[in-house]
C-alpha positions in Angstrom: -98.9 69.9 168.8 -100.9 71.0 171.7 -100.4 69.1 175.0 -103.4 69.2 177.3 -101.9 67.5 180.4 -99.3 65.5 181.9 -98.7 63.4 184.6 -95.5 62.0 186.7 -95.0 58.3 187.5 -91.8 57.1 189.1 -89.0 57.8 186.8 -91.0 58.7 183.7 -93.5 61.4 182.6 -96.2 60.7 180.0 -97.4 63.7 178.1 -100.7 63.2 176.7 -101.9 65.1 173.4 -105.0 64.3 171.3 -104.3 60.9 170.2 -100.4 61.3 170.7 -98.3 60.2 173.6 -94.7 61.2 174.3 -92.8 59.2 176.6 -90.4 60.8 178.8 -87.9 59.3 181.4 -84.7 60.2 183.3 -81.9 57.4 184.3 -78.4 57.5 185.8 -75.6 55.1 184.5 -71.8 54.7 184.9 -69.3 54.8 181.9 -67.3 51.7 183.0 -64.9 52.1 180.2 -63.8 55.0 182.0 -62.7 53.3 185.6 -59.8 55.1 187.2 -57.2 53.6 189.4 -59.5 54.2 192.4 -62.0 52.1 190.7 -64.4 55.0 190.3 -66.3 55.9 186.9 -68.1 58.8 185.8 -71.9 58.9 186.4 -74.1 60.1 183.6 -77.5 61.3 183.4 -79.7 60.0 180.4 -82.9 61.7 179.1 -85.0 59.9 176.8 -87.8 61.2 174.9 -90.0 59.0 172.5 -86.8 56.7 172.4 -84.5 59.7 171.6 -81.6 59.9 174.0 -79.5 62.6 175.3 -76.5 61.9 177.8 -75.5 64.7 180.2 -72.3 64.4 182.1 -73.1 64.7 186.2 -69.3 65.6 186.9 -69.6 63.1 189.6 -67.6 59.9 190.0 -68.4 56.7 192.3 -67.0 53.4 193.1 -68.4 50.9 190.5 -68.6 48.1 193.0 -71.3 50.3 194.9 -73.2 51.3 192.2 -76.4 49.1 191.5 -79.7 49.6 189.4 -78.7 53.0 188.3 -78.2 54.4 191.9 -75.3 54.6 194.4 -75.8 51.6 196.9 -75.2 51.8 200.6 -75.7 54.1 203.5 -72.2 55.6 203.5 -71.9 59.4 203.4 -70.7 59.6 199.8 -73.5 57.4 198.7 -76.1 59.6 200.2 -74.5 63.0 199.1 -74.4 61.5 195.3 -77.8 60.3 195.6 -78.9 63.9 196.9 -77.1 65.6 193.8 -78.7 63.2 191.4 -82.2 64.0 192.8 -81.6 67.5 192.5 -80.6 67.2 188.7 -83.7 64.9 188.2 -85.9 67.4 189.8 -84.4 69.9 187.4 -85.0 68.0 184.2 -88.6 67.3 185.5 -89.2 71.0 185.7 -87.6 71.9 182.4 -90.1 69.1 180.9 -93.1 70.7 182.7 -92.2 74.1 181.5 -92.1 73.1 178.0 -95.4 71.2 178.3 -97.0 74.4 180.0 -95.5 76.5 177.0 -97.0 73.9 174.4 -93.3 73.3 173.0 -92.6 70.0 171.2 -90.7 67.7 173.6 -87.0 66.8 172.5 -84.3 65.0 174.6 -81.8 67.5 172.9 -83.7 70.6 173.7 -84.2 69.5 177.4 -80.4 68.8 177.3 -79.5 72.3 176.1 -81.8 74.0 178.5 -80.4 71.9 181.5 -76.9 73.1 180.4 -78.2 76.6 179.7 -77.4 76.1 175.9 -80.9 76.7 174.4 -81.7 79.4 172.1 -83.2 81.8 174.6 -80.1 81.3 177.0 -77.6 84.3 177.5 -74.2 84.0 177.9 -71.7 85.8 180.6 -70.3 88.2 178.0 -73.7 89.0 176.4 -75.2 89.9 179.7 -72.3 91.9 180.7 -72.2 93.9 177.5 -75.8 94.3 177.7 -75.4 95.8 181.3 -72.5 97.9 180.4 -74.1 99.6 177.1 -77.2 100.5 179.2 -75.1 102.0 181.9 -73.1 103.9 179.3 -76.5 105.5 178.2 -76.9 107.0 181.5 -73.4 108.7 181.9 -73.6 111.9 182.9 -77.2 111.8 184.4 -77.0 108.6 186.7 -73.3 107.4 186.4 -69.8 108.8 185.8 -67.6 108.0 183.1 -65.3 106.3 185.9 -68.2 104.0 186.9 -68.6 102.8 183.2 -64.8 102.4 183.2 -65.0 100.0 186.2 -67.8 98.0 184.7 -65.5 97.3 181.3 -62.5 96.7 183.7 -64.4 94.1 185.5 -65.6 92.3 182.1 -62.0 92.5 180.8 -60.9 90.8 184.2 -63.6 88.1 183.9 -62.6 87.4 180.2 -59.0 86.9 181.2 -60.1 84.6 184.2 -62.3 82.4 182.1 -59.9 82.2 179.3 -57.0 81.2 181.3 -58.7 78.8 183.9 -61.5 77.2 181.6 -60.2 77.6 178.3 -63.4 79.4 177.3 -64.2 82.5 175.2 -67.5 82.4 176.9 -69.9 80.6 178.9 -73.8 80.3 179.5 -75.4 82.1 182.5 -76.3 78.8 183.8 -72.7 77.2 183.9 -71.8 79.8 186.4 -71.3 78.1 190.1 -69.8 79.0 193.3 -66.4 77.8 192.3 -66.3 80.3 189.4 -66.7 83.2 191.7 -64.3 81.7 194.3 -62.0 81.1 191.6 -62.5 84.7 190.3 -61.3 86.1 193.6 -58.2 84.0 193.8 -57.5 85.1 190.4 -57.8 88.7 191.3 -55.6 88.4 194.2 -52.9 86.5 192.6 -52.8 87.5 189.0 -53.4 91.1 189.5 -52.2 91.2 193.2 -55.5 93.1 194.1 -56.1 93.5 197.8 -59.0 92.0 199.4 -61.1 95.2 199.3 -60.3 95.8 195.5 -60.9 92.2 194.6 -64.4 92.5 196.3 -65.0 95.8 194.5 -64.7 93.8 191.2 -66.9 90.8 192.6 -69.7 93.2 193.5 -69.8 94.9 189.9 -69.8 91.4 188.7 -72.7 90.5 190.9 -74.5 93.7 189.9 -74.6 92.1 186.4 -75.6 88.7 187.6 -78.4 90.3 189.7 -79.8 92.0 186.5 -79.7 88.7 184.7 -81.9 87.0 187.5 -84.4 90.1 187.4 -84.7 89.6 183.6 -85.2 85.9 184.4 -82.2 84.7 182.1 -80.9 82.9 185.2 -82.7 81.0 187.8 -80.1 80.2 190.4 -77.8 82.9 191.9 -74.3 81.6 191.8 -73.2 84.3 194.3 -76.0 82.9 196.9 -73.0 81.2 199.0 -70.4 83.9 198.4 -69.7 86.1 201.4 -68.5 89.5 199.4 -67.4 91.5 202.7 -65.3 94.6 202.7 -62.6 94.6 205.3 -62.5 98.1 207.4 -59.6 100.3 206.4 -57.7 102.6 208.7 -57.7 106.0 207.3 -54.3 107.6 207.6 -54.0 111.3 207.8 -51.6 113.9 209.0 -52.0 115.4 212.3 -51.8 119.3 212.7 -48.4 118.9 214.1 -47.2 116.7 211.1 -48.8 119.2 208.7 -47.0 122.1 210.1 -43.8 120.1 210.3 -44.0 119.7 206.7 -45.3 123.1 205.7 -42.1 124.6 207.6 -39.5 122.0 206.3 -36.7 123.7 204.4 -36.1 121.7 201.3 -33.0 122.6 199.1 -34.0 120.2 196.2 -36.6 122.1 193.8 -38.4 118.9 193.1 -39.0 117.8 196.6 -40.1 121.4 197.3 -42.8 121.5 194.7 -44.3 118.0 195.7 -44.7 119.2 199.2 -46.3 122.2 198.0 -48.9 120.5 195.9 -49.4 117.9 198.5 -50.1 120.8 201.1 -52.4 122.5 198.8 -54.5 119.3 198.5 -54.3 119.1 202.4 -56.1 122.5 202.6 -58.4 122.0 199.6 -59.2 118.3 199.8 -58.7 117.8 195.9 -57.8 114.3 194.5 -54.6 113.8 192.4 -56.6 114.0 189.0 -58.4 117.3 189.9 -55.4 119.2 191.5 -53.6 118.2 187.9 -56.5 119.8 186.0 -57.0 122.7 188.0 -57.0 126.0 185.6 -57.9 129.5 186.5 -61.4 128.9 185.1 -62.0 126.9 188.4 -61.3 129.9 190.7 -64.5 132.0 191.3 -65.2 134.8 193.8 -67.7 133.7 196.2 -70.8 135.2 198.0 -68.3 136.1 200.7 -66.1 137.9 198.3 -63.1 135.4 199.0 -61.9 133.0 196.1 -63.4 129.5 195.9 -62.6 126.3 193.9 -65.7 125.3 191.9 -65.5 122.3 189.8 -66.9 118.9 189.0 -65.1 116.0 190.2 -63.4 113.9 187.6 -64.1 110.9 189.3 -68.0 111.2 189.9 -68.5 114.3 188.1 -70.2 115.6 191.4 -69.9 119.4 192.1 -67.2 120.5 194.5 -67.1 123.8 196.1 -64.1 124.6 198.2 -62.8 127.8 199.8 -59.1 128.8 199.2 -57.5 129.1 202.7 -54.5 131.5 203.1 -52.0 128.7 202.6 -53.4 127.3 199.5 -53.7 130.9 198.0 -49.9 131.3 199.0 -49.0 128.3 197.0 -50.9 129.2 194.1 -49.2 132.5 194.0 -46.0 130.8 194.4 -46.3 128.9 191.2 -48.2 131.5 189.1 -45.2 132.2 186.9 -43.7 128.7 186.8 -44.1 126.9 183.5 -46.5 123.7 183.6 -46.3 120.7 181.8 -50.1 120.9 181.4 -51.0 124.2 179.6 -53.3 126.7 181.6 -52.7 124.2 184.9 -52.2 126.4 188.1 -49.8 123.9 189.7 -46.8 122.0 188.3 -48.1 118.6 189.2 -45.9 115.3 188.3 -47.4 112.0 187.5 -49.1 110.2 190.2 -46.5 107.5 190.4 -43.8 110.1 190.6 -45.5 112.1 193.3 -46.1 109.1 195.4 -42.5 108.1 195.2 -41.3 111.5 196.1 -43.9 111.6 199.0 -42.2 108.6 200.4 -38.8 110.7 200.3 -40.6 113.8 201.9 -42.0 111.5 204.9 -38.3 110.5 205.6 -37.3 114.1 205.4 -39.8 115.3 207.7 -39.3 112.3 210.2 -43.1 111.3 209.8 -43.3 107.8 210.3 -46.4 107.1 208.0 -46.6 105.6 204.6 -47.5 108.9 202.8 -49.4 108.6 199.5 -51.0 111.5 197.5 -54.5 110.6 198.7 -53.4 111.1 202.4 -53.8 114.8 201.6 -57.7 114.5 200.9 -58.0 112.3 204.2 -56.1 115.2 205.8 -58.4 117.9 204.7 -61.4 116.0 205.9 -60.1 115.1 209.3 -57.4 117.6 210.4 -58.3 120.5 208.6 -61.9 120.6 208.7 -63.8 118.2 211.0 -61.6 118.5 213.8 -62.1 122.1 213.6 -65.7 122.2 213.9 -66.8 122.3 210.1 -70.1 120.1 209.8 -70.0 116.8 208.2 -72.5 118.2 205.7 -70.2 120.9 204.6 -67.3 118.6 204.3 -69.3 116.1 202.2 -70.3 119.1 199.9 -66.4 120.2 199.6 -65.2 116.5 199.0 -68.0 116.1 196.2 -69.1 112.9 198.0 -72.3 111.6 196.3 -73.4 109.7 199.5 -73.0 111.0 203.1 -72.0 107.6 204.5 -68.6 108.1 202.5 -68.1 111.2 204.5 -69.1 109.5 207.9 -66.0 107.4 207.5 -64.0 110.5 208.3 -66.1 111.5 211.1 -65.7 107.9 212.8 -61.8 108.6 212.3 -62.2 111.9 214.4 -64.3 110.2 216.9 -61.8 107.4 217.4 -58.9 110.0 217.7 -60.8 112.2 220.2 -61.4 108.5 222.1 -57.6 108.1 222.2 -56.8 111.5 223.2 -59.4 111.3 226.3 -58.2 107.8 227.2 -54.6 109.2 227.4 -56.0 112.3 229.3 -57.9 109.8 231.5 -54.7 107.8 232.3 -52.7 111.1 233.0 -55.4 112.3 235.5 -55.3 108.8 237.2 -51.9 108.8 237.4 -51.8 112.2 239.0 -54.3 111.2 241.7 -52.4 107.9 242.5 -49.4 110.0 243.3 -51.7 112.4 245.3 -52.8 109.7 247.4 -49.3 108.3 247.9 -47.8 111.8 248.7 -50.4 111.8 251.7 -49.4 108.6 253.2 
Protein backbone atom coordinates (compact mmCIF):
# COMPACT_ATOMS: atom_id res chain seq x y z
CA UNK A 1 0.00 0.00 0.00
CA UNK A 2 1.49 3.35 -1.02
CA UNK A 3 0.76 6.29 1.29
CA UNK A 4 0.62 9.55 -0.62
CA UNK A 5 0.32 12.10 2.17
CA UNK A 6 -0.74 12.58 5.77
CA UNK A 7 -1.90 15.29 8.13
CA UNK A 8 -2.08 15.80 11.90
CA UNK A 9 -5.19 17.03 13.64
CA UNK A 10 -5.15 17.32 17.43
CA UNK A 11 -4.41 13.89 18.88
CA UNK A 12 -4.83 11.93 15.68
CA UNK A 13 -3.17 11.47 12.33
CA UNK A 14 -5.02 10.39 9.23
CA UNK A 15 -2.96 8.74 6.50
CA UNK A 16 -4.68 8.66 3.11
CA UNK A 17 -3.77 6.13 0.43
CA UNK A 18 -5.84 5.53 -2.69
CA UNK A 19 -9.31 4.73 -1.36
CA UNK A 20 -8.02 3.56 2.02
CA UNK A 21 -7.58 5.48 5.30
CA UNK A 22 -5.48 4.66 8.37
CA UNK A 23 -6.63 6.26 11.61
CA UNK A 24 -3.92 6.91 14.19
CA UNK A 25 -4.15 8.39 17.68
CA UNK A 26 -2.08 8.78 20.83
CA UNK A 27 -3.64 9.08 24.29
CA UNK A 28 -2.65 8.71 27.92
CA UNK A 29 -4.46 7.00 30.79
CA UNK A 30 -3.84 5.75 34.33
CA UNK A 31 -3.95 2.18 35.60
CA UNK A 32 -6.20 2.79 38.59
CA UNK A 33 -5.96 -0.89 39.52
CA UNK A 34 -2.34 -0.21 40.55
CA UNK A 35 -2.87 2.68 42.99
CA UNK A 36 -0.19 2.82 45.72
CA UNK A 37 -0.38 4.09 49.31
CA UNK A 38 0.41 7.64 48.13
CA UNK A 39 -2.69 7.56 45.94
CA UNK A 40 -0.66 7.57 42.72
CA UNK A 41 -1.11 5.27 39.74
CA UNK A 42 1.12 4.51 36.75
CA UNK A 43 0.57 6.46 33.54
CA UNK A 44 0.45 4.58 30.23
CA UNK A 45 0.52 5.77 26.64
CA UNK A 46 -1.91 4.15 24.19
CA UNK A 47 -1.18 4.09 20.46
CA UNK A 48 -4.14 3.18 18.25
CA UNK A 49 -3.97 2.42 14.53
CA UNK A 50 -7.23 1.37 12.79
CA UNK A 51 -8.60 0.19 16.11
CA UNK A 52 -5.49 -1.85 16.95
CA UNK A 53 -4.05 -0.78 20.32
CA UNK A 54 -0.58 -0.94 21.82
CA UNK A 55 0.08 0.10 25.42
CA UNK A 56 3.41 1.63 26.42
CA UNK A 57 4.48 2.21 30.04
CA UNK A 58 5.73 5.78 30.57
CA UNK A 59 7.45 4.83 33.85
CA UNK A 60 5.69 7.79 35.48
CA UNK A 61 3.15 7.87 38.34
CA UNK A 62 0.69 10.62 39.24
CA UNK A 63 -1.99 11.48 41.82
CA UNK A 64 -5.27 9.94 40.61
CA UNK A 65 -7.28 12.84 42.08
CA UNK A 66 -5.41 15.30 39.87
CA UNK A 67 -5.70 13.32 36.63
CA UNK A 68 -8.38 14.56 34.24
CA UNK A 69 -9.34 13.65 30.66
CA UNK A 70 -6.02 11.99 29.86
CA UNK A 71 -3.83 14.73 31.34
CA UNK A 72 -2.33 15.76 34.68
CA UNK A 73 -4.52 18.63 35.94
CA UNK A 74 -3.48 21.78 37.77
CA UNK A 75 -0.56 24.17 37.75
CA UNK A 76 1.70 22.49 40.29
CA UNK A 77 5.28 21.79 39.25
CA UNK A 78 4.85 18.01 39.18
CA UNK A 79 1.85 18.32 36.85
CA UNK A 80 3.74 20.65 34.49
CA UNK A 81 6.81 18.39 34.42
CA UNK A 82 4.74 15.29 33.74
CA UNK A 83 2.84 17.04 30.94
CA UNK A 84 6.15 18.07 29.41
CA UNK A 85 7.36 14.44 29.49
CA UNK A 86 4.11 13.16 27.97
CA UNK A 87 4.28 15.77 25.19
CA UNK A 88 7.82 14.66 24.43
CA UNK A 89 6.73 11.00 24.19
CA UNK A 90 3.80 11.93 21.96
CA UNK A 91 6.11 13.92 19.67
CA UNK A 92 8.42 10.93 19.38
CA UNK A 93 5.52 8.64 18.43
CA UNK A 94 4.30 11.16 15.86
CA UNK A 95 7.78 11.29 14.35
CA UNK A 96 7.87 7.50 14.11
CA UNK A 97 4.53 7.57 12.32
CA UNK A 98 5.76 10.23 9.87
CA UNK A 99 8.92 8.23 9.16
CA UNK A 100 6.88 5.08 8.48
CA UNK A 101 4.62 7.00 6.10
CA UNK A 102 7.63 8.53 4.33
CA UNK A 103 9.07 5.05 3.83
CA UNK A 104 5.76 3.65 2.58
CA UNK A 105 5.59 1.23 5.48
CA UNK A 106 2.32 -0.29 6.66
CA UNK A 107 1.22 1.40 9.85
CA UNK A 108 0.78 -0.85 12.87
CA UNK A 109 0.35 0.00 16.56
CA UNK A 110 2.68 -2.85 17.53
CA UNK A 111 5.35 -1.75 15.05
CA UNK A 112 5.14 1.82 16.34
CA UNK A 113 5.48 0.57 19.92
CA UNK A 114 8.47 -1.62 19.06
CA UNK A 115 10.16 1.24 17.25
CA UNK A 116 9.46 3.60 20.17
CA UNK A 117 11.09 1.11 22.55
CA UNK A 118 13.94 0.39 20.15
CA UNK A 119 12.78 -3.18 19.58
CA UNK A 120 11.97 -3.19 15.90
CA UNK A 121 13.75 -5.59 13.57
CA UNK A 122 16.29 -2.96 12.53
CA UNK A 123 17.18 -1.93 16.08
CA UNK A 124 20.62 -2.75 17.45
CA UNK A 125 21.39 -3.90 20.95
CA UNK A 126 24.18 -2.65 23.19
CA UNK A 127 26.21 -5.83 22.91
CA UNK A 128 25.66 -6.20 19.17
CA UNK A 129 27.07 -2.71 18.77
CA UNK A 130 29.98 -3.38 21.13
CA UNK A 131 30.93 -6.59 19.35
CA UNK A 132 30.69 -4.89 15.94
CA UNK A 133 32.97 -2.08 17.16
CA UNK A 134 35.48 -4.39 18.87
CA UNK A 135 35.74 -6.70 15.86
CA UNK A 136 36.39 -3.73 13.56
CA UNK A 137 39.06 -2.48 15.96
CA UNK A 138 40.76 -5.90 16.13
CA UNK A 139 41.05 -5.94 12.34
CA UNK A 140 43.24 -2.83 12.66
CA UNK A 141 45.51 -4.16 15.42
CA UNK A 142 49.08 -3.77 14.27
CA UNK A 143 48.30 -0.88 11.94
CA UNK A 144 46.21 1.66 13.86
CA UNK A 145 45.70 0.02 17.25
CA UNK A 146 47.70 -2.07 19.70
CA UNK A 147 46.63 -5.42 21.21
CA UNK A 148 46.38 -3.61 24.56
CA UNK A 149 43.76 -1.23 23.14
CA UNK A 150 41.68 -4.13 21.84
CA UNK A 151 41.93 -5.81 25.24
CA UNK A 152 40.74 -2.63 27.01
CA UNK A 153 37.58 -2.53 24.88
CA UNK A 154 36.93 -6.22 25.59
CA UNK A 155 37.33 -5.48 29.30
CA UNK A 156 34.93 -2.53 29.00
CA UNK A 157 32.36 -4.80 27.33
CA UNK A 158 32.78 -7.34 30.14
CA UNK A 159 32.18 -4.63 32.78
CA UNK A 160 29.07 -3.34 30.97
CA UNK A 161 27.67 -6.90 30.79
CA UNK A 162 28.29 -7.48 34.47
CA UNK A 163 26.63 -4.17 35.41
CA UNK A 164 23.60 -4.76 33.18
CA UNK A 165 23.03 -8.28 34.48
CA UNK A 166 23.43 -7.25 38.10
CA UNK A 167 21.54 -3.94 38.05
CA UNK A 168 18.90 -4.53 35.37
CA UNK A 169 18.71 -8.35 35.36
CA UNK A 170 19.01 -8.25 31.58
CA UNK A 171 21.29 -10.15 29.21
CA UNK A 172 21.18 -7.29 26.68
CA UNK A 173 19.36 -4.02 25.99
CA UNK A 174 18.38 -2.08 22.90
CA UNK A 175 20.43 1.05 22.27
CA UNK A 176 17.29 3.18 22.55
CA UNK A 177 16.85 1.99 26.14
CA UNK A 178 20.12 3.57 27.27
CA UNK A 179 19.50 6.60 29.45
CA UNK A 180 21.55 8.93 31.64
CA UNK A 181 20.81 6.82 34.72
CA UNK A 182 22.44 3.80 33.04
CA UNK A 183 25.68 5.74 32.45
CA UNK A 184 25.64 7.24 35.94
CA UNK A 185 24.91 3.83 37.46
CA UNK A 186 27.75 2.26 35.47
CA UNK A 187 30.17 4.84 36.89
CA UNK A 188 29.01 4.02 40.43
CA UNK A 189 29.35 0.28 39.70
CA UNK A 190 32.96 0.67 38.50
CA UNK A 191 33.93 2.67 41.58
CA UNK A 192 32.23 0.38 44.09
CA UNK A 193 32.16 -3.16 42.72
CA UNK A 194 35.53 -2.95 40.93
CA UNK A 195 37.12 -0.32 43.22
CA UNK A 196 38.25 1.76 40.24
CA UNK A 197 39.59 5.20 41.04
CA UNK A 198 37.90 8.14 39.31
CA UNK A 199 40.23 8.33 36.31
CA UNK A 200 40.18 4.58 35.68
CA UNK A 201 36.36 4.61 35.77
CA UNK A 202 36.32 7.54 33.33
CA UNK A 203 38.59 5.67 30.92
CA UNK A 204 36.15 2.74 30.79
CA UNK A 205 33.25 5.16 30.31
CA UNK A 206 35.14 6.94 27.50
CA UNK A 207 35.54 3.57 25.77
CA UNK A 208 31.80 2.97 26.17
CA UNK A 209 31.08 6.46 24.83
CA UNK A 210 33.20 5.84 21.73
CA UNK A 211 31.11 2.75 20.94
CA UNK A 212 27.88 4.73 21.37
CA UNK A 213 29.21 7.58 19.21
CA UNK A 214 29.83 5.03 16.47
CA UNK A 215 26.20 3.85 16.80
CA UNK A 216 25.00 7.45 16.44
CA UNK A 217 27.11 7.92 13.29
CA UNK A 218 25.61 4.75 11.81
CA UNK A 219 22.17 6.16 12.70
CA UNK A 220 21.39 3.19 14.94
CA UNK A 221 20.62 5.60 17.78
CA UNK A 222 18.93 9.00 17.68
CA UNK A 223 19.60 10.38 21.14
CA UNK A 224 22.99 10.46 22.86
CA UNK A 225 22.63 8.98 26.39
CA UNK A 226 25.96 10.64 27.28
CA UNK A 227 24.70 14.14 26.41
CA UNK A 228 24.38 15.27 30.04
CA UNK A 229 27.17 13.13 31.47
CA UNK A 230 30.44 14.87 32.36
CA UNK A 231 33.36 12.57 31.65
CA UNK A 232 36.28 14.49 33.13
CA UNK A 233 39.70 13.13 34.01
CA UNK A 234 41.08 14.59 37.23
CA UNK A 235 44.67 15.92 37.13
CA UNK A 236 47.08 13.40 38.64
CA UNK A 237 50.28 14.36 40.39
CA UNK A 238 53.17 12.48 38.81
CA UNK A 239 55.56 11.26 41.50
CA UNK A 240 59.21 10.72 40.69
CA UNK A 241 62.53 10.47 42.48
CA UNK A 242 64.77 13.50 42.71
CA UNK A 243 68.43 13.04 41.79
CA UNK A 244 69.29 13.07 45.49
CA UNK A 245 66.79 10.28 46.19
CA UNK A 246 67.92 8.28 43.18
CA UNK A 247 71.57 8.56 44.24
CA UNK A 248 70.65 7.59 47.80
CA UNK A 249 68.91 4.47 46.49
CA UNK A 250 71.83 3.55 44.21
CA UNK A 251 74.36 3.80 47.04
CA UNK A 252 72.28 2.07 49.70
CA UNK A 253 73.99 -1.09 50.98
CA UNK A 254 71.44 -3.90 51.05
CA UNK A 255 72.21 -7.19 52.78
CA UNK A 256 69.14 -9.02 51.48
CA UNK A 257 69.71 -10.33 47.89
CA UNK A 258 66.01 -10.01 47.06
CA UNK A 259 65.99 -6.29 47.92
CA UNK A 260 69.26 -5.74 46.08
CA UNK A 261 67.79 -7.27 42.92
CA UNK A 262 64.58 -5.19 43.16
CA UNK A 263 66.60 -2.01 43.66
CA UNK A 264 68.82 -2.75 40.65
CA UNK A 265 65.91 -3.48 38.28
CA UNK A 266 64.13 -0.32 39.47
CA UNK A 267 67.25 1.84 39.03
CA UNK A 268 67.82 0.31 35.59
CA UNK A 269 64.36 1.54 34.57
CA UNK A 270 65.07 4.97 36.07
CA UNK A 271 67.90 5.26 33.51
CA UNK A 272 66.04 3.70 30.56
CA UNK A 273 62.37 4.61 31.05
CA UNK A 274 61.23 1.04 30.38
CA UNK A 275 57.82 -0.03 31.68
CA UNK A 276 57.58 -3.17 33.81
CA UNK A 277 56.41 -5.46 31.00
CA UNK A 278 59.19 -4.25 28.68
CA UNK A 279 62.06 -4.73 31.14
CA UNK A 280 60.66 -8.16 32.00
CA UNK A 281 60.85 -9.17 28.32
CA UNK A 282 64.21 -7.46 27.62
CA UNK A 283 66.64 -9.82 25.85
CA UNK A 284 70.02 -9.55 24.16
CA UNK A 285 68.17 -9.19 20.82
CA UNK A 286 66.97 -5.77 21.97
CA UNK A 287 70.52 -4.43 22.52
CA UNK A 288 72.04 -2.85 19.41
CA UNK A 289 75.00 -0.67 18.55
CA UNK A 290 73.92 2.81 17.48
CA UNK A 291 75.48 5.15 14.92
CA UNK A 292 77.37 6.70 17.83
CA UNK A 293 79.03 3.29 18.48
CA UNK A 294 77.31 3.09 21.90
CA UNK A 295 74.87 0.46 23.09
CA UNK A 296 71.14 1.21 22.72
CA UNK A 297 67.88 -0.54 23.60
CA UNK A 298 65.77 -0.99 20.48
CA UNK A 299 62.27 -2.43 21.03
CA UNK A 300 58.58 -1.96 20.37
CA UNK A 301 56.64 -1.13 23.53
CA UNK A 302 54.30 -3.95 24.55
CA UNK A 303 51.51 -1.52 25.46
CA UNK A 304 51.37 0.46 22.22
CA UNK A 305 53.75 -1.43 19.87
CA UNK A 306 55.44 1.93 19.29
CA UNK A 307 59.18 1.84 18.58
CA UNK A 308 61.41 3.00 21.43
CA UNK A 309 65.16 3.69 21.16
CA UNK A 310 66.98 4.39 24.43
CA UNK A 311 70.74 4.81 24.94
CA UNK A 312 72.22 2.64 27.69
CA UNK A 313 73.76 4.96 30.28
CA UNK A 314 76.80 3.73 32.28
CA UNK A 315 74.68 2.85 35.34
CA UNK A 316 72.27 0.78 33.21
CA UNK A 317 75.19 -1.02 31.53
CA UNK A 318 76.70 -1.71 34.94
CA UNK A 319 73.48 -3.37 36.12
CA UNK A 320 73.23 -5.50 32.97
CA UNK A 321 76.80 -6.68 33.49
CA UNK A 322 76.08 -7.48 37.16
CA UNK A 323 73.30 -9.90 36.22
CA UNK A 324 74.78 -11.34 33.03
CA UNK A 325 75.48 -14.73 34.66
CA UNK A 326 72.58 -14.79 37.12
CA UNK A 327 69.80 -17.35 36.35
CA UNK A 328 66.51 -15.76 35.22
CA UNK A 329 62.97 -17.06 35.55
CA UNK A 330 62.30 -16.16 31.90
CA UNK A 331 64.70 -17.82 29.40
CA UNK A 332 66.80 -15.26 27.54
CA UNK A 333 65.83 -12.34 29.82
CA UNK A 334 68.65 -9.95 30.76
CA UNK A 335 67.38 -9.10 34.24
CA UNK A 336 65.80 -11.16 37.06
CA UNK A 337 62.40 -9.45 37.23
CA UNK A 338 59.85 -10.70 39.77
CA UNK A 339 56.09 -10.38 39.28
CA UNK A 340 54.71 -6.84 39.15
CA UNK A 341 52.82 -7.42 42.40
CA UNK A 342 55.95 -8.61 44.23
CA UNK A 343 58.08 -5.81 42.75
CA UNK A 344 55.67 -3.15 44.00
CA UNK A 345 55.47 -4.77 47.44
CA UNK A 346 59.27 -4.91 47.72
CA UNK A 347 59.56 -1.31 46.55
CA UNK A 348 57.51 -0.22 49.59
CA UNK A 349 60.15 -1.91 51.78
CA UNK A 350 62.94 -0.34 49.75
CA UNK A 351 61.47 3.14 50.22
CA UNK A 352 61.45 2.58 53.99
CA UNK A 353 65.03 1.32 53.99
CA UNK A 354 66.18 4.34 51.98
CA UNK A 355 64.02 6.71 54.07
CA UNK A 356 62.24 7.96 50.93
CA UNK A 357 58.83 9.29 51.95
CA UNK A 358 57.01 8.43 48.73
CA UNK A 359 54.54 5.73 47.70
CA UNK A 360 57.04 3.92 45.53
CA UNK A 361 55.66 1.89 42.62
CA UNK A 362 57.46 0.43 39.63
CA UNK A 363 55.98 3.01 37.26
CA UNK A 364 57.70 5.80 39.19
CA UNK A 365 60.94 4.63 37.54
CA UNK A 366 59.51 5.65 34.17
CA UNK A 367 58.46 9.04 35.57
CA UNK A 368 61.93 9.48 37.09
CA UNK A 369 63.61 8.81 33.75
CA UNK A 370 61.41 11.36 31.98
CA UNK A 371 61.81 14.13 34.57
CA UNK A 372 64.95 13.77 36.71
CA UNK A 373 67.22 11.96 34.25
CA UNK A 374 66.12 13.43 30.91
CA UNK A 375 64.13 16.69 30.89
CA UNK A 376 65.82 18.22 33.94
CA UNK A 377 69.20 17.66 32.27
CA UNK A 378 68.22 19.42 29.06
CA UNK A 379 67.10 16.54 26.85
CA UNK A 380 64.48 17.86 24.40
CA UNK A 381 60.86 16.88 24.91
CA UNK A 382 60.83 15.43 21.37
CA UNK A 383 63.70 13.07 22.26
CA UNK A 384 62.07 12.09 25.55
CA UNK A 385 58.80 11.36 23.73
CA UNK A 386 60.64 9.13 21.26
CA UNK A 387 62.55 7.25 23.97
CA UNK A 388 59.38 6.68 26.00
CA UNK A 389 57.61 5.40 22.89
CA UNK A 390 54.72 7.85 23.21
CA UNK A 391 52.34 8.06 20.27
CA UNK A 392 51.23 11.56 21.22
CA UNK A 393 53.45 14.45 22.29
CA UNK A 394 50.72 15.61 24.69
CA UNK A 395 51.43 12.55 26.84
CA UNK A 396 55.07 13.61 27.19
CA UNK A 397 54.12 17.21 27.93
CA UNK A 398 52.70 16.05 31.25
CA UNK A 399 56.28 15.41 32.36
CA UNK A 400 57.37 18.78 31.01
CA UNK A 401 54.75 20.46 33.19
CA UNK A 402 56.04 18.53 36.20
CA UNK A 403 59.55 19.85 35.53
CA UNK A 404 58.21 23.39 35.13
CA UNK A 405 56.33 23.08 38.42
CA UNK A 406 59.47 21.84 40.19
CA UNK A 407 61.48 24.69 38.69
CA UNK A 408 58.81 27.16 39.81
CA UNK A 409 58.86 25.74 43.35
CA UNK A 410 62.66 25.89 43.43
CA UNK A 411 62.66 29.50 42.25
CA UNK A 412 60.01 30.46 44.81
CA UNK A 413 62.17 28.94 47.52
CA UNK A 414 65.16 30.90 46.19
CA UNK A 415 63.06 34.05 46.07
CA UNK A 416 62.11 33.63 49.74
CA UNK A 417 65.75 33.09 50.70
CA UNK A 418 66.80 36.27 48.89
CA UNK A 419 63.94 38.26 50.45
CA UNK A 420 64.91 37.04 53.92
CA UNK A 421 68.55 37.92 53.29
CA UNK A 422 67.57 41.40 52.11
CA UNK A 423 65.36 41.96 55.17
CA UNK A 424 68.21 40.91 57.46
CA UNK A 425 70.58 43.28 55.67
CA UNK A 426 68.14 46.20 56.08
CA UNK A 427 67.66 45.40 59.78
CA UNK A 428 71.41 45.24 60.39
CA UNK A 429 71.82 48.79 59.01
CA UNK A 430 69.27 50.23 61.40
